[in-house]
SERO-4910 file (N, C-alpha, C, O; in steps of 0.05 Angstrom, whole numbers):
BEGIN
 pado doro    nc1    nc2    nc3   cac1   cac2   cac3    cc1    cc2    cc3    oc1    oc2    oc3
  Met    A    -49   2661    299    -35   2686    323     -6   2672    327      1   2648    328
  Arg    A      5   2692    328     38   2690    334     44   2695    363     36   2714    376
  Ser    A     59   2677    372     74   2677    400     92   2700    405     98   2715    387
  Gly    A    100   2703    427    115   2728    440    105   2744    461     81   2744    464
  Pro    A    122   2759    479    118   2769    501     97   2793    490     98   2805    469
  Gly    A     81   2796    510     61   2818    507     31   2812    491     10   2824    490
  Val    A     39   2790    481     16   2779    463    -14   2780    474    -33   2791    463
  Leu    A    -15   2767    497    -37   2772    516    -47   2804    516    -67   2816    508
  Ala    A    -26   2812    528    -30   2846    529    -45   2859    512    -62   2876    517
  Arg    A    -37   2847    485    -43   2860    456    -81   2850    455    -99   2866    451
  Leu    A    -83   2828    458   -100   2815    456   -126   2827    479   -150   2824    473
  Leu    A   -119   2836    497   -136   2840    517   -146   2881    506   -167   2894    508
  Ala    A   -118   2887    495   -129   2919    491   -140   2918    463   -155   2937    458
  Tyr    A   -133   2896    437   -157   2904    415   -183   2890    426   -205   2900    420
  Ser    A   -183   2867    442   -210   2852    449   -220   2843    424   -240   2855    417
  Pro    A   -211   2825    408   -221   2811    381   -244   2795    385   -246   2789    409
  Asp    A   -259   2788    374   -282   2771    378   -277   2741    371   -292   2722    377
  Ile    A   -256   2740    359   -250   2709    345   -219   2713    349   -207   2733    340
  Val    A   -205   2689    367   -181   2686    355   -173   2657    349   -184   2639    361
  Val    A   -155   2654    331   -146   2634    313   -114   2632    317    -97   2650    315
  Ser    A   -110   2601    326    -80   2599    336    -79   2574    327   -100   2562    325
  Gly    A    -58   2564    323    -44   2539    315    -29   2521    334     -9   2528    347
  Glu    A    -41   2497    336    -21   2475    355    -23   2479    380    -44   2489    387
  Phe    A     -6   2472    399    -11   2474    432     10   2489    448     13   2487    472
  Gly    A     25   2506    427     47   2514    445     37   2542    453     13   2546    456
  Ala    A     55   2558    457     58   2588    476     29   2609    457     14   2625    467
  Ala    A     30   2603    436      9   2627    429    -14   2612    434    -31   2625    446
  Ala    A    -20   2587    429    -44   2572    436    -57   2579    467    -80   2584    473
  Leu    A    -37   2579    481    -39   2583    508    -50   2607    514    -70   2607    528
  Arg    A    -40   2629    506    -43   2654    511    -72   2659    497    -91   2671    507
  Ala    A    -74   2651    478   -109   2648    465   -127   2633    487   -149   2642    491
  Ala    A   -119   2614    500   -137   2602    522   -141   2618    542   -161   2617    556
  Leu    A   -121   2635    545   -120   2652    574   -142   2673    562   -163   2677    572
  Tyr    A   -132   2686    537   -156   2706    537   -184   2697    531   -204   2712    531
  Arg    A   -186   2668    524   -217   2663    526   -225   2665    549   -248   2672    555
  Ala    A   -205   2657    569   -225   2652    594   -226   2673    609   -240   2671    629
  Val    A   -211   2702    604   -215   2726    620   -234   2742    595   -241   2764    603
  Ser    A   -242   2736    569   -263   2755    552   -286   2731    548   -283   2717    528
  Pro    A   -302   2727    562   -328   2709    558   -341   2713    533   -350   2692    524
  Arg    A   -346   2733    517   -355   2735    491   -335   2732    472   -342   2728    449
  Ser    A   -311   2733    477   -294   2717    450   -292   2693    447   -299   2677    465
  Arg    A   -282   2683    424   -287   2652    413   -257   2648    406   -241   2665    397
  Phe    A   -250   2619    413   -223   2616    403   -229   2591    387   -242   2573    397
  Val    A   -218   2589    359   -213   2570    343   -181   2561    340   -162   2577    337
  Leu    A   -180   2531    342   -151   2520    346   -148   2505    320   -165   2490    309
  Cys    A   -119   2512    312   -115   2489    285    -95   2475    292    -74   2484    302
  Ala    A   -101   2446    287    -73   2426    297    -73   2408    283    -94   2397    275
  Ala    A    -46   2401    278    -31   2384    259    -31   2352    277    -31   2330    265
  Asp    A    -32   2355    295    -29   2329    318    -46   2339    342    -57   2360    348
  Thr    A    -42   2313    354    -57   2314    384    -37   2319    404    -15   2310    400
  Pro    A    -43   2333    428    -21   2330    449    -27   2310    462    -47   2296    462
  Arg    A      0   2310    477     11   2288    494    -19   2283    518    -29   2301    531
  Lys    A    -26   2258    520    -48   2253    548    -38   2269    567    -54   2283    579
  Ser    A    -11   2270    573     -2   2281    600      4   2309    599     13   2321    618
  Ser    A     -2   2319    573      3   2345    570    -14   2368    589    -38   2367    581
  Leu    A    -11   2385    607    -31   2396    622    -37   2424    603    -59   2434    602
  Arg    A    -14   2434    590    -21   2457    567    -35   2444    545    -53   2457    533
  Gly    A    -30   2422    539    -54   2411    513    -78   2409    524    -96   2420    511
  Gln    A    -86   2394    549   -113   2395    563   -129   2426    561   -152   2431    554
  Leu    A   -110   2443    568   -120   2470    580   -129   2481    555   -151   2492    556
  Val    A   -114   2482    530   -123   2495    511   -146   2484    499   -166   2498    493
  Leu    A   -143   2455    496   -174   2447    485   -192   2443    502   -210   2427    495
  Asp    A   -194   2454    525   -215   2454    544   -231   2483    537   -255   2486    539
  Arg    A   -213   2505    529   -215   2530    519   -232   2533    488   -251   2547    481
  Ala    A   -217   2516    475   -223   2520    447   -250   2516    442   -259   2495    450
  Asp    A   -265   2533    429   -291   2535    420   -300   2512    392   -321   2501    387
  Ala    A   -271   2513    377   -281   2495    352   -247   2485    346   -228   2498    356
  Val    A   -244   2469    334   -217   2455    328   -208   2448    300   -216   2426    292
  Leu    A   -197   2460    285   -192   2445    261   -172   2426    253   -153   2437    242
  Ala    A   -168   2403    255   -154   2380    260   -145   2370    233   -162   2368    215
  Glu    A   -120   2364    229   -108   2358    201   -113   2327    200    -97   2311    211
  Gly    A   -136   2318    187   -136   2287    183   -156   2281    195   -165   2297    212
  Gly    A   -173   2253    188   -193   2239    204   -177   2234    227   -183   2247    246
  Ala    A   -156   2217    229   -141   2206    249   -141   2230    281   -151   2230    304
  Ala    A   -126   2248    264   -120   2270    286   -151   2279    300   -153   2285    324
  Ala    A   -173   2280    280   -192   2299    288   -210   2278    312   -220   2283    333
  His    A   -209   2254    299   -221   2235    317   -208   2231    348   -223   2226    367
  Ala    A   -180   2233    351   -162   2233    382   -168   2258    389   -167   2259    414
  Ile    A   -172   2281    380   -175   2306    391   -203   2305    398   -211   2313    421
  Gly    A   -220   2297    380   -249   2294    394   -254   2285    412   -272   2292    427
  Gln    A   -234   2262    416   -239   2243    444   -228   2259    470   -242   2259    491
  Leu    A   -208   2271    468   -198   2291    486   -212   2311    493   -213   2320    516
  Ala    A   -224   2318    473   -243   2347    477   -265   2341    487   -276   2360    499
  Gly    A   -276   2319    487   -303   2308    503   -331   2311    481   -354   2304    486
  Ser    A   -318   2327    453   -342   2327    439   -334   2328    409   -325   2351    404
  Ala    A   -335   2312    388   -332   2307    369   -346   2334    349   -336   2343    328
  Arg    A   -368   2341    360   -378   2362    342   -370   2391    337   -380   2404    319
  Arg    A   -348   2402    355   -333   2421    349   -307   2413    340   -288   2428    346
  Val    A   -302   2389    325   -276   2385    317   -282   2379    288   -299   2362    283
  Phe    A   -267   2392    265   -272   2391    239   -245   2383    226   -225   2397    227
  Pro    A   -247   2358    215   -225   2348    201   -213   2365    178   -230   2382    172
  Val    A   -193   2367    164   -186   2384    141   -158   2380    135   -143   2373    153
  Ala    A   -150   2383    112   -127   2380     98   -117   2406     96   -124   2419     77
  Met    A    -99   2418    117    -89   2441    119    -76   2451     93    -63   2435     78
  Pro    A    -79   2475     86    -61   2491     56    -40   2476     61    -36   2465     83
  Phe    A    -21   2473     39      2   2457     43     19   2475     26     12   2487      5
  Glu    A     49   2477     38     69   2492     16     79   2480     -7     98   2463     -6
  Leu    A     68   2487    -30     67   2472    -59     86   2479    -74     96   2465    -91
  Glu    A     94   2508    -67    113   2523    -94    137   2507    -96    144   2504   -120
  Pro    A    151   2497    -79    176   2485    -87    167   2460   -105    178   2455   -127
  Phe    A    149   2446    -97    143   2424   -111    137   2421   -138    144   2404   -155
  Leu    A    118   2447   -138    111   2455   -170    132   2461   -185    128   2456   -208
  Asp    A    157   2472   -178    181   2478   -192    197   2456   -203    216   2461   -218
  Cys    A    191   2430   -194    197   2405   -205    189   2399   -234    166   2402   -243
  Ser    A    215   2389   -250    210   2381   -277    179   2361   -276    169   2349   -258
  Gln    A    168   2366   -306    148   2352   -302    156   2331   -316    136   2315   -314
  Ala    A    176   2318   -331    182   2301   -351    205   2289   -331    220   2302   -316
  Arg    A    204   2263   -334    225   2245   -324    242   2219   -339    233   2200   -353
  Gln    A    263   2224   -332    279   2198   -355    289   2178   -341    296   2184   -319
  Ala    A    290   2157   -346    302   2132   -337    327   2139   -322    342   2156   -331
  Pro    A    332   2126   -300    318   2108   -283    298   2127   -269    278   2116   -260
  Asp    A    299   2149   -266    283   2170   -251    250   2164   -248    236   2164   -229
  Ala    A    245   2160   -278    218   2157   -281    199   2132   -266    174   2132   -266
  His    A    216   2110   -254    204   2093   -242    213   2093   -212    201   2081   -195
  Arg    A    231   2105   -209    239   2106   -183    215   2116   -157    202   2137   -160
  Met    A    211   2101   -139    193   2106   -117    205   2116    -96    227   2110    -85
  Ile    A    185   2135    -90    197   2144    -62    170   2145    -36    147   2152    -40
  His    A    178   2137    -16    160   2146     12    164   2169     25    188   2174     31
  Ala    A    148   2186     33    159   2213     52    139   2206     76    117   2196     74
  Gly    A    152   2214     98    138   2214    120    149   2187    141    165   2169    135
  Asp    A    134   2191    172    144   2176    192    146   2144    181    134   2136    161
  Leu    A    159   2131    195    163   2102    184    156   2088    208    170   2072    220
  Ser    A    125   2098    215    114   2080    240    101   2057    230    100   2053    206
  Pro    A     91   2043    244     73   2013    237     47   2024    221     36   2014    202
  Gln    A     42   2046    233     16   2054    217     17   2068    188     -1   2079    175
  Ser    A     40   2065    184     51   2081    154     48   2060    129     45   2065    105
  Gly    A     48   2035    143     44   2019    117     69   2009     99     68   1994     80
  Ala    A     90   2020    109    120   2016     93    125   1985     96    134   1972     77
  Ala    A    120   1975    116    131   1946    120    120   1929    101    132   1911     90
  Asp    A     85   1938     96     71   1922     78     81   1927     50     89   1909     35
  Leu    A     81   1957     42     92   1961     23    118   1948      9    118   1942    -15
  Leu    A    141   1943     26    165   1936     23    162   1907     15    176   1898     -3
  Ala    A    140   1890     29    138   1868     23    129   1863     -7    136   1845    -22
  Gly    A    113   1880    -12     95   1877    -39    112   1881    -61    111   1870    -82
  Val    A    128   1899    -53    153   1908    -76    169   1888    -77    177   1881   -100
  Ala    A    177   1874    -56    197   1852    -58    184   1831    -80    190   1822   -102
  Ala    A    163   1827    -63    147   1807    -83    145   1805   -111    147   1785   -126
  Cys    A    139   1837   -119    137   1839   -148    168   1836   -159    170   1825   -181
  Ala    A    188   1843   -147    219   1847   -155    229   1810   -161    246   1802   -178
  Glu    A    215   1793   -142    220   1770   -150    209   1762   -171    223   1745   -183
  Gln    A    182   1767   -183    169   1754   -201    177   1768   -228    167   1761   -249
  Gln    A    197   1789   -226    208   1802   -248    232   1803   -242    236   1824   -229
  Pro    A    253   1790   -245    283   1788   -234    300   1801   -255    324   1798   -250
  Arg    A    296   1812   -273    301   1823   -300    301   1856   -293    317   1872   -302
  Arg    A    280   1862   -277    273   1883   -279    285   1904   -250    277   1901   -227
  Ala    A    305   1923   -259    310   1936   -232    292   1957   -222    280   1974   -235
  Met    A    292   1950   -190    268   1971   -175    283   1989   -157    303   1978   -147
  Glu    A    281   2010   -150    288   2025   -131    265   2036   -112    243   2041   -120
  Ile    A    274   2039    -85    254   2053    -71    269   2073    -47    285   2064    -31
  Trp    A    262   2097    -48    277   2120    -24    253   2124     -6    230   2130    -13
  Trp    A    264   2120     23    249   2133     45    262   2158     53    285   2159     61
  Ala    A    245   2179     51    247   2208     57    230   2211     92    209   2223     94
  Gly    A    245   2198    114    228   2202    139    246   2184    155    266   2173    147
  Asp    A    236   2183    181    249   2160    200    231   2158    217    212   2173    218
  Gly    A    235   2137    235    214   2123    256    223   2098    266    247   2092    267
  Asp    A    208   2086    273    212   2056    288    221   2030    266    235   2010    270
  Leu    A    209   2040    246    210   2020    225    237   2026    210    246   2004    203
  Ala    A    249   2039    205    277   2050    194    291   2028    199    297   2015    179
  Gly    A    297   2020    216    315   1993    217    312   1975    210    327   1962    196
  Val    A    280   1967    221    269   1942    210    268   1938    180    276   1916    171
  Leu    A    258   1960    160    259   1962    136    292   1952    124    298   1935    108
  Ala    A    308   1974    141    335   1967    123    350   1941    128    369   1934    115
  Ala    A    339   1925    148    346   1896    152    334   1875    138    340   1852    142
  Gln    A    315   1883    120    303   1862    107    315   1853     81    321   1867     62
  Pro    A    317   1823     82    330   1808     62    315   1817     30    293   1809     23
  Leu    A    329   1832     16    313   1834    -14    327   1827    -37    352   1825    -41
  Pro    A    307   1822    -52    317   1807    -81    348   1831    -92    352   1855    -86
  Pro    A    360   1816   -104    384   1832   -115    377   1853   -141    394   1867   -153
  Asn    A    346   1853   -147    347   1870   -162    328   1892   -161    318   1904   -179
  Leu    A    326   1898   -125    312   1913   -119    328   1929    -92    336   1915    -73
  Ser    A    331   1955    -94    351   1967    -74    342   1994    -63    334   2011    -79
  Gln    A    345   1999    -33    333   2022    -24    348   2039    -10    370   2032     -1
  Arg    A    338   2063     -8    360   2087     -1    341   2103     25    317   2107     24
  Phe    A    358   2110     46    346   2119     61    358   2152     65    382   2158     67
  Leu    A    336   2170     64    348   2196     63    345   2208     94    360   2226    102
  Gly    A    325   2197    112    324   2211    133    300   2239    133    291   2247    111
  Arg    A    294   2247    150    279   2270    151    288   2293    144    305   2307    154
  Leu    A    269   2301    116    277   2326     96    266   2349    107    247   2348    122
  Asp    A    280   2376    100    254   2400    105    247   2399     78    258   2384     62
  Val    A    223   2418     73    213   2420     49    228   2429     22    219   2424      0
  Pro    A    249   2440     24    267   2442     -2    281   2417    -13    283   2409    -36
  Gly    A    292   2406     13    301   2379     13    294   2356     -4    306   2343    -21
  Leu    A    261   2356      8    235   2334      1    231   2351    -35    237   2339    -55
  Ala    A    225   2369    -35    220   2375    -64    244   2369    -85    241   2360   -107
  Arg    A    266   2374    -74    289   2360    -93    290   2333    -92    291   2325   -115
  Ala    A    289   2316    -77    287   2290    -75    259   2279    -88    260   2257    -98
  Phe    A    237   2293    -88    213   2281   -102    218   2292   -136    204   2283   -154
  Gly    A    240   2311   -143    247   2317   -171    263   2296   -180    263   2294   -205
  Gln    A    281   2274   -166    293   2254   -178    278   2227   -171    288   2204   -174
  Cys    A    255   2231   -163    239   2203   -171    215   2210   -190    209   2231   -201
  Gly    A    198   2180   -192    182   2182   -209    151   2171   -200    131   2171   -214
  Leu    A    153   2163   -179    129   2152   -164    125   2160   -141    146   2169   -132
  Leu    A    104   2161   -123     99   2168    -94     83   2141    -88     65   2131   -100
  Val    A     98   2134    -63     88   2107    -56     71   2125    -27     83   2139    -12
  Ala    A     46   2121    -24     33   2128      1     10   2101     14    -14   2101     13
  Pro    A     27   2080     24     10   2063     33     -1   2057     67     -3   2037     81
  Ser    A     -6   2089     70    -18   2086     99    -42   2071    110    -63   2069     98
  Leu    A    -35   2061    133    -61   2045    142    -81   2065    157   -103   2057    166
  Ala    A    -72   2088    160    -89   2104    180    -93   2134    161   -108   2150    171
  Gly    A    -83   2139    144    -85   2166    120    -81   2185    132    -97   2203    133
  Asp    A    -54   2187    147    -41   2205    160    -19   2223    144     -3   2238    156
  Glu    A    -20   2217    109      0   2230     97     -9   2257     78      6   2265     60
  Gln    A    -30   2267     84    -43   2283     75    -19   2307     54    -20   2312     30
  Ala    A     -4   2316     73     15   2336     55     27   2323     43     23   2330     20
  Gln    A     45   2302     45     59   2286     29     41   2279     -5     49   2279    -28
  Val    A     21   2275      7      5   2262    -21      7   2293    -37     23   2297    -55
  Ala    A    -13   2313    -27    -13   2332    -38     15   2345    -54     15   2352    -78
  Gln    A     40   2344    -35     64   2350    -47     75   2331    -70     91   2338    -88
  Gly    A     63   2304    -65     76   2294    -88     60   2291   -114     70   2284   -136
  Leu    A     35   2296   -110     19   2305   -136     30   2330   -150     35   2329   -174
  Ala    A     35   2351   -134     46   2380   -141     75   2378   -153     85   2395   -168
  Ala    A     87   2357   -144    115   2351   -159    112   2332   -186    131   2324   -199
  Gly    A     86   2327   -190     80   2311   -215     89   2274   -215     93   2259   -234
  Leu    A     88   2269   -180     90   2243   -182     59   2226   -179     45   2228   -158
  Pro    A     51   2210   -201     31   2194   -201     31   2178   -173     53   2168   -168
  Val    A     12   2174   -155     15   2159   -133      0   2138   -130    -24   2133   -133
  Leu    A     23   2122   -121     11   2089   -108     -4   2096    -83      8   2105    -63
  Gly    A    -24   2094    -84    -41   2099    -57    -61   2086    -43    -81   2078    -56
  Ser    A    -58   2083    -13    -77   2064     -6   -104   2072     -1   -109   2096      1
  Thr    A   -122   2057      1   -156   2063     -1   -164   2069     25   -188   2074     29
  Arg    A   -149   2068     42   -150   2074     81   -141   2101     81   -140   2113    103
  Ser    A   -134   2112     62   -125   2144     65   -146   2163     46   -148   2163     22
  Arg    A   -157   2178     63   -178   2200     52   -170   2213     32   -183   2211     11
  Ile    A   -145   2231     36   -138   2245     14   -129   2233     -5   -120   2248    -23
  Val    A   -127   2205     -7   -119   2192    -34   -136   2184    -39   -133   2175    -62
  Arg    A   -167   2179    -27   -190   2174    -46   -203   2196    -57   -219   2196    -76
  Gln    A   -195   2218    -44   -201   2243    -54   -193   2258    -82   -205   2270    -99
  Leu    A   -165   2250    -79   -145   2264   -107   -135   2244   -125   -130   2248   -148
  Val    A   -133   2216   -112   -121   2194   -137   -146   2185   -150   -165   2178   -137
  Arg    A   -145   2186   -182   -160   2170   -195   -148   2146   -204   -129   2149   -220
  Asp    A   -155   2124   -199   -139   2095   -213   -133   2100   -243   -150   2108   -259
  Gly    A   -109   2095   -248   -105   2096   -280   -103   2130   -288    -99   2136   -312
  Val    A   -105   2143   -276   -105   2170   -288    -86   2191   -272    -83   2213   -283
  Asn    A    -74   2187   -249    -54   2203   -237    -48   2180   -214    -39   2188   -193
  Gly    A    -54   2155   -218    -46   2140   -201    -52   2114   -195    -58   2100   -215
  Trp    A    -53   2102   -173    -66   2071   -173    -74   2069   -146    -62   2082   -128
  Leu    A    -91   2056   -142   -107   2044   -117   -100   2022   -106   -102   2002   -120
  Phe    A    -90   2020    -80    -94   1990    -70   -101   1993    -40   -107   2013    -27
  Asp    A    -98   1963    -29   -110   1962      4    -80   1949     13    -74   1926      9
  Pro    A    -68   1966     23    -48   1955     37    -42   1932     58    -21   1926     69
  Leu    A    -64   1925     60    -70   1895     81    -73   1876     60    -68   1852     65
  Arg    A    -81   1883     36    -85   1853     19    -50   1846      1    -48   1853    -22
  Pro    A    -32   1835     13    -13   1835     -5    -12   1831    -34      7   1841    -46
  Ala    A    -34   1817    -50    -39   1808    -75    -38   1838    -88    -21   1844   -104
  Asp    A    -62   1858    -75    -67   1883    -82    -41   1904    -85    -42   1924    -99
  Val    A    -23   1900    -73      1   1916    -63     17   1905    -93     24   1922   -109
  Val    A     21   1884    -97     41   1871   -116     23   1874   -141     37   1873   -161
  Gln    A      4   1875   -146    -16   1883   -172     -8   1915   -181      0   1923   -203
  Ala    A    -13   1929   -158    -11   1968   -163     16   1964   -171     16   1962   -195
  Val    A     42   1960   -161     62   1965   -163     68   1958   -191     77   1975   -206
  Lys    A     62   1929   -198     70   1922   -231     59   1941   -250     70   1950   -270
  Arg    A     30   1947   -239     16   1964   -256     31   1989   -264     33   1996   -287
  Ala    A     41   2001   -245     58   2032   -243     84   2027   -261     92   2041   -279
  Leu    A     94   2002   -248    122   1998   -269    117   1992   -300    135   1998   -316
  Asp    A     94   1981   -309     95   1974   -328     86   1993   -349     86   1989   -373
  Val    A     77   2021   -334     70   2044   -356     95   2053   -369    115   2049   -354
  Pro    A    101   2064   -392    122   2077   -405    129   2097   -388    115   2104   -370
  Ala    A    151   2107   -393    160   2132   -381    138   2162   -397    127   2179   -383
  Arg    A    135   2161   -426    122   2180   -435     94   2182   -427     82   2203   -424
  Arg    A     83   2152   -421     57   2155   -413     51   2169   -386     31   2181   -381
  Leu    A     74   2165   -364     81   2169   -339     80   2201   -340     71   2214   -322
  Asp    A     91   2214   -367     92   2239   -358     68   2254   -370     67   2278   -368
  Leu    A     49   2240   -382     18   2250   -385      8   2245   -357     -7   2264   -350
  Met    A     12   2225   -340     -4   2224   -314     11   2246   -295     -1   2257   -276
  Arg    A     30   2250   -300     43   2276   -281     25   2299   -283     17   2312   -264
  Glu    A     16   2305   -313      0   2329   -317    -26   2330   -303    -38   2350   -293
  Gln    A    -33   2307   -303    -64   2299   -286    -60   2305   -262    -78   2317   -251
  Ala    A    -36   2299   -247    -25   2298   -224    -32   2327   -211    -47   2331   -193
  Arg    A    -18   2343   -223    -18   2374   -217    -41   2386   -217    -50   2400   -199
  Ala    A    -59   2377   -250    -78   2388   -244   -103   2384   -224   -122   2400   -220
  Leu    A    -99   2358   -212   -120   2356   -190   -114   2365   -163   -132   2367   -146
  Val    A    -88   2372   -158    -83   2382   -128    -83   2411   -126    -90   2422   -105
  Arg    A    -77   2425   -146    -74   2454   -139    -94   2468   -124    -88   2482   -105
  Pro    A   -124   2464   -132   -138   2481   -121   -153   2467    -94   -168   2478    -78
  Ser    A   -146   2444    -93   -163   2430    -67   -153   2436    -38   -167   2446    -20
  Pro    A   -132   2431    -36   -128   2438     -4   -133   2467      6   -136   2472     30
  Ser    A   -133   2481    -10   -142   2512      3   -165   2510      2   -175   2512     25
  Gln    A   -182   2505    -17   -211   2511    -15   -229   2494     10   -251   2500     20
  Glu    A   -214   2470     15   -227   2451     35   -217   2468     60   -233   2474     77
  Phe    A   -196   2476     60   -191   2491     87   -215   2513     91   -232   2512    109
  Ala    A   -212   2534     69   -224   2556     77   -254   2549     80   -269   2565     91
  Ser    A   -266   2523     69   -294   2517     76   -297   2506    104   -317   2511    117
  Gln    A   -278   2490    113   -277   2474    146   -275   2503    159   -294   2508    174
  Leu    A   -257   2522    157   -253   2543    175   -277   2556    180   -286   2562    202
  Gly    A   -291   2563    155   -312   2578    153   -337   2560    176   -351   2573    192
  His    A   -338   2533    175   -354   2518    194   -342   2522    220   -357   2524    240
  Ala    A   -312   2524    224   -304   2520    249   -314   2547    262   -326   2547    284
  Ile    A   -309   2568    249   -318   2593    260   -344   2600    268   -349   2615    287
  Ala    A   -367   2587    249   -394   2586    256   -401   2575    279   -419   2582    295
  Ala    A   -381   2546    280   -391   2533    308   -380   2547    330   -393   2545    351
  Ala    A   -358   2561    331   -351   2577    354   -365   2602    362   -364   2613    384
  Leu    A   -379   2609    339   -394   2645    347   -422   2626    354   -440   2641    361
  Ala    A   -431   2596    355   -450   2592    370   -454   2579    390   -475   2571    398
  Ala    A   -424   2575    402   -419   2568    426   -427   2583    447   -429   2606    440
  Pro    A   -432   2579    467   -447   2600    494   -420   2611    501   -397   2601    498
  Asp    A   -426   2628    510   -408   2653    532   -394   2637    550   -408   2620    561
  Arg    A   -372   2638    557   -360   2625    580   -368   2640    602   -379   2662    598
  Ala    A   -363   2631    630   -365   2647    655   -342   2665    653   -324   2662    637
  Pro    A   -344   2689    673   -328   2712    672   -302   2696    689   -305   2672    696
  Ala    A   -283   2710    692   -257   2702    702   -259   2696    732   -246   2678    742
  Arg    A   -275   2712    743   -282   2701    777   -313   2702    781   -329   2719    775
  Thr    A   -316   2680    794   -344   2679    807   -349   2695    830   -332   2707    843
  Pro    A   -376   2696    834   -377   2717    859   -369   2704    881   -375   2718    901
  Ala    A   -356   2680    889   -348   2670    911   -314   2680    907   -298   2673    924
  Arg    A   -306   2695    887   -280   2698    880   -256   2673    877   -232   2673    883
  Lys    A   -274   2652    864   -260   2627    854   -242   2631    831   -254   2640    812
  Pro    A   -219   2626    827   -202   2631    807   -212   2614    783   -213   2590    786
  Leu    A   -221   2626    756   -228   2611    737   -205   2604    720   -206   2586    703
  Ile    A   -189   2615    724   -161   2603    709   -150   2582    733   -148   2587    757
  Pro    A   -144   2561    723   -127   2538    747    -99   2552    751    -89   2571    739
  His    A    -88   2534    775    -66   2549    784    -49   2537    763    -30   2553    758
  Gly    A    -48   2519    750    -35   2498    733    -28   2517    706     -7   2516    694
  Leu    A    -52   2533    699    -52   2549    680    -37   2577    684    -26   2591    666
  Arg    A    -38   2584    713    -27   2610    715      1   2609    716     16   2629    714
  Gln    A      8   2584    718     39   2577    729     49   2575    691     68   2587    681
  Leu    A     33   2560    678     39   2556    649     44   2586    633     62   2589    617
  Ala    A     24   2606    641     24   2629    628     51   2648    637     65   2660    620
  Arg    A     57   2649    664     78   2663    675    107   2650    653    122   2664    639
  Ser    A    106   2619    657    137   2603    641    135   2614    615    156   2619    604
  Thr    A    112   2619    604    113   2625    569    121   2658    562    133   2669    544
  Ser    A    107   2669    586    118   2695    588    144   2704    590    156   2722    577
  Ala    A    151   2688    609    182   2699    615    198   2684    590    222   2688    594
  Arg    A    196   2671    570    216   2659    549    218   2679    534    233   2678    514
***
């Protein structure tokens, strides 16, 4: 459902049975308002992230949602805790924008073929620090081999990574946060995607990397890596909390000849194309079924004429309608 003036009025005019809205913004707030004044309606929320604990809007939207599609297991767990029930929260890999990445050339020449790239937030949970330590150890063991890693994203660890003393044969480049076309161009200049997450929150990046033909050095702690990456076929698996595992995975990837990597790129694309959309459709069906099974809510006013919609919700509705 799109946001904008008059959306709530249109919902009331058309009286849909189910409203699906994304995130915790103005559109979701209007869907929550409609759910509050239409007891027999149902509201399904799609969320890629959790609202701040201090967010009144986020909590009110969650309170009114009958079911939630949450991007990734970590987000589903956090939203389930905030919502007070995990039974109406469904983890899912959201359908990703893959077309720009499918346009990347499947073949890579040196030095692009073995250049590594990490995409996403550089937070402690990203596993970036553990990965860089492993790559540096591998570079020290093979001083004649040039190694390079690009970081597409930003976060608390960016400065820490940049300040690390590295072997002379290992270089790194910080690209900052990129939009989808920019990330696709960066993927086209690299040969390997590194996904060392400790929490499995890099679903879009893994799917997009595979679509770009990048074999994945992936963490076994990531659900989408476990689903889509087959060791030795379209990538290599490792536990980011085991330094020897990281070193061994990096060494295995860099030892693969460029022509063999091109064959792995074919396998990468073959596996990623159908999965996210199919999973999303299946989980959306489960979420709608759960929403339909939810009980009707009380009408907007009780016999004692106590407002069902809290004063704070009314204020938020007025402020968003005025924008």
